[in-house]
C-alpha positions in Angstrom: 0.0 0.0 0.0 1.1 3.6 -0.7 0.2 7.0 0.6 -2.6 7.3 -2.0 -4.2 4.2 -0.6 -4.2 5.5 3.0 -5.6 8.9 1.9 -8.3 7.4 -0.2 -9.5 4.4 1.9 -8.8 5.5 5.4 -12.5 5.8 6.3 -13.2 2.2 5.6 -9.8 1.1 6.9 -10.8 2.6 10.3 -13.4 -0.2 10.6 -11.9 -3.0 12.7 -13.3 -5.5 10.2 -11.2 -3.9 7.4 -8.0 -2.3 8.6 -4.8 -2.4 6.6 -5.0 -6.2 6.1 -8.5 -6.0 4.8 -7.7 -3.2 2.4 -4.9 -5.2 1.1 -7.3 -8.1 0.4 -9.6 -5.7 -1.4 -6.6 -4.3 -3.5 -5.5 -7.8 -4.4 -9.0 -9.1 -5.3 -10.0 -9.8 -8.9 -13.8 -9.4 -9.6 -15.7 -9.9 -12.8 -19.1 -8.2 -13.3 -21.5 -9.8 -15.8 -23.3 -6.9 -17.4 -22.8 -3.2 -17.2 -26.5 -2.4 -16.9 -28.8 -1.4 -14.1 -27.2 -3.8 -11.6 -23.7 -3.7 -13.0 -23.4 0.0 -13.0 -23.6 0.5 -9.1 -21.6 -2.7 -8.6 -18.8 -1.4 -10.7 -19.0 2.1 -9.3 -18.7 1.0 -5.6 -16.2 -1.8 -6.1 -13.9 0.6 -8.0 -14.5 3.3 -5.4 -13.6 0.9 -2.5 -10.4 -0.1 -4.2 -10.9 -3.6 -5.7 -7.6 -3.9 -7.5 -8.7 -5.8 -10.6 -12.1 -5.3 -12.1 -13.6 -6.8 -15.3 -16.9 -6.4 -17.0 -18.4 -8.3 -19.9 -21.3 -6.8 -22.0 -21.9 -6.7 -25.7 -24.7 -4.1 -25.7 -24.7 -0.5 -26.8 -26.2 2.3 -24.8 -29.8 3.3 -25.6 -32.0 6.1 -24.4 -34.1 3.8 -22.2 -31.0 2.7 -20.3 -30.3 6.2 -18.9 -32.9 6.3 -16.1 -31.2 3.5 -14.2 -27.8 2.7 -15.7 -25.8 5.4 -13.8 -22.5 5.0 -15.6 -23.9 6.5 -18.8 -25.1 9.9 -20.1 -27.0 11.0 -23.2 -23.7 11.8 -24.9 -23.0 8.0 -24.8 -26.0 6.9 -26.9 -25.1 4.1 -29.4 -21.6 3.6 -27.9 -20.4 0.3 -26.4 -21.3 -0.1 -22.8 -18.0 -1.6 -21.9 -15.8 1.1 -23.4 -17.8 3.9 -21.7 -17.8 1.9 -18.4 -14.0 1.8 -18.6 -13.8 5.6 -19.1 -16.1 6.3 -16.2 -14.5 3.8 -13.8 -11.0 5.1 -14.6 -12.2 8.6 -13.8 -13.6 7.3 -10.5 -10.4 5.4 -9.6 -7.4 5.5 -11.9 -5.4 3.3 -9.5 -7.1 0.0 -10.3 -6.8 -2.3 -13.3 -9.9 -2.5 -15.4 -10.5 -5.1 -18.2 -13.4 -5.1 -20.6 -14.9 -7.9 -22.7 -17.0 -6.4 -25.4 -18.6 -9.7 -26.4 -21.4 -12.1 -25.5 -20.8 -14.6 -22.8 -21.2 -18.1 -24.3 -20.3 -21.7 -23.4 -17.3 -21.3 -25.6 -15.7 -18.4 -23.8 -17.1 -18.6 -20.3 -14.3 -20.7 -18.8 -11.5 -18.7 -20.2 -13.0 -15.3 -19.2 -14.3 -16.3 -15.7 -11.2 -18.3 -14.9 -9.1 -15.1 -14.6 -11.1 -13.7 -11.7 -11.6 -14.7 -8.0 -15.3 -13.6 -7.6 -18.0 -13.3 -10.2 -20.9 -10.9 -9.8 -23.9 -11.6 -12.0 -25.8 -8.6 -13.1 -27.2 -10.2 -16.2 -30.8 -9.9 -17.3 -31.7 -13.3 -18.6 -31.9 -16.8 -17.2 -29.8 -18.5 -19.9 -26.8 -16.3 -18.9 -27.5 -16.7 -15.2 -27.3 -20.5 -15.4 -24.3 -20.4 -17.7 -22.5 -18.2 -15.2 -23.6 -20.4 -12.3 -22.5 -23.6 -13.9 -19.2 -22.2 -14.9 -18.5 -20.9 -11.4 -19.3 -24.4 -10.1 -16.8 -25.9 -12.6 -14.1 -23.4 -11.7 -14.9 -23.3 -8.0 -15.6 -19.6 -8.1 -17.8 -17.6 -5.6 -20.8 -16.1 -7.3 -22.6 -13.0 -6.0 -26.1 -13.2 -7.5 -28.8 -10.5 -7.8 -32.1 -10.1 -9.6 -34.9 -7.7 -9.8 -38.5 -7.8 -10.9 -41.1 -5.1 -10.3 -40.4 -3.9 -6.8 -38.9 -7.2 -5.5 -35.2 -8.0 -5.6 -33.2 -11.1 -4.5 -29.5 -11.3 -3.5 -27.5 -14.4 -2.6 -23.9 -15.7 -2.6 -23.5 -19.0 -4.4 -20.8 -21.7 -4.4 -18.9 -20.0 -1.6 -16.6 -22.4 0.3 -18.3 -25.3 -1.6 -21.8 -24.2 -0.4 -24.9 -24.5 -2.5 -25.3 -22.9 -5.9 -28.1 -21.6 -8.0 -29.3 -25.0 -9.2 -29.6 -26.2 -5.6 -32.2 -23.5 -5.1 -33.7 -23.4 -8.5 -32.7 -26.7 -10.4 -33.8 -25.6 -13.8 -34.4 -22.2 -15.5 -38.0 -21.3 -16.2 -39.4 -21.4 -19.7 -38.7 -18.2 -21.6 -42.4 -17.5 -22.1 -43.0 -17.6 -18.4 -40.3 -15.0 -17.6 -41.4 -11.3 -17.4 -38.8 -8.7 -18.2 -38.2 -5.0 -17.4 -38.9 -3.9 -21.0 -42.5 -5.1 -20.7 -43.1 -4.8 -16.9 -41.1 -1.7 -16.1 -38.6 -0.8 -13.4 -38.3 2.2 -11.2 -34.9 3.8 -11.9 -33.7 3.7 -8.3 -34.4 0.0 -7.7 -31.4 -1.5 -9.6 -29.2 0.8 -7.6 -30.5 -0.6 -4.3 -30.0 -4.2 -5.2 -26.7 -3.5 -7.1 -25.3 -1.8 -4.0 -26.2 -4.8 -1.8 -24.4 -7.0 -4.3 -21.3 -4.8 -4.1 -21.5 -4.9 -0.3 -21.7 -8.7 -0.3 -18.8 -8.9 -2.7 -16.7 -6.8 -0.3 -17.7 -9.0 2.6 -16.7 -12.1 0.7 -13.3 -10.5 0.0 -12.9 -9.6 3.7 -14.0 -13.1 4.9 -17.0 -11.6 6.7 -20.4 -13.3 7.1 -22.2 -13.1 3.8 -25.5 -14.3 2.2 -24.0 -17.7 1.4 -26.7 -20.3 2.0 -29.3 -17.5 2.3 -31.5 -15.8 -0.3 -32.3 -12.2 0.7 -35.8 -11.2 -0.6 -36.4 -7.5 -0.5 -39.7 -5.8 -1.4 -39.0 -2.2 -1.8 -42.7 -1.3 -2.1 -43.5 -2.4 1.4 -40.0 -2.7 2.7 -40.7 -6.3 3.7 -37.4 -8.2 4.1 -37.1 -12.0 4.2 -34.2 -14.4 4.2 -34.7 -18.0 2.9 -32.1 -20.4 4.1 -30.9 -23.2 1.9 -27.9 -25.5 1.8 -25.8 -24.7 4.9 -25.4 -21.2 6.1 -21.7 -20.3 6.1 -19.4 -17.5 5.5 
């Protein structure tokens, strides 16, 4: 660590759960975020701000007008540009002292192992079940911890899968639903603040995993932001 690290991160280093040792863990961590959209934007922003030393993002989409009310990394000047390239510009403005890698491509069964294999923790901010299950199964194959989050309407879910050999997505939901049974934000809508709430929780859980603090491993957090009803469903074994 250098003087810049102490000046930048001293407020979180003052926490006894972090300190110098914890900040070094954060600096040495390698985290890949799947998707630079509504969930990925706050995840990337906070992980970069907190000093995660190596960040990656994979997304093959371009920025559209309807993204702007919730995807906080982007502005109107970015319309029609690649999400990953603009995300790299913004993140490097937020924290130029970290290493940021972009993958401007679609995640597939052909490239998943090679891309995910370079990182310690995977954060899934994707918006479809085929990608979610591909990410989960690849994490199981590679023995990678997966931080999972999803939103629909006013309800969000967050969990930590495959952490210390604990349960994964298929232990909770063995098979993905049929595509015709899955609602999506384009048809059902999403309030712009909501992905930020769930994405921030996902970033928080990622940092706790890095710091070896108790996480949502073995627990599914279910948050209704309309009523502020919060539930936790336990599955597998509850571990760190």
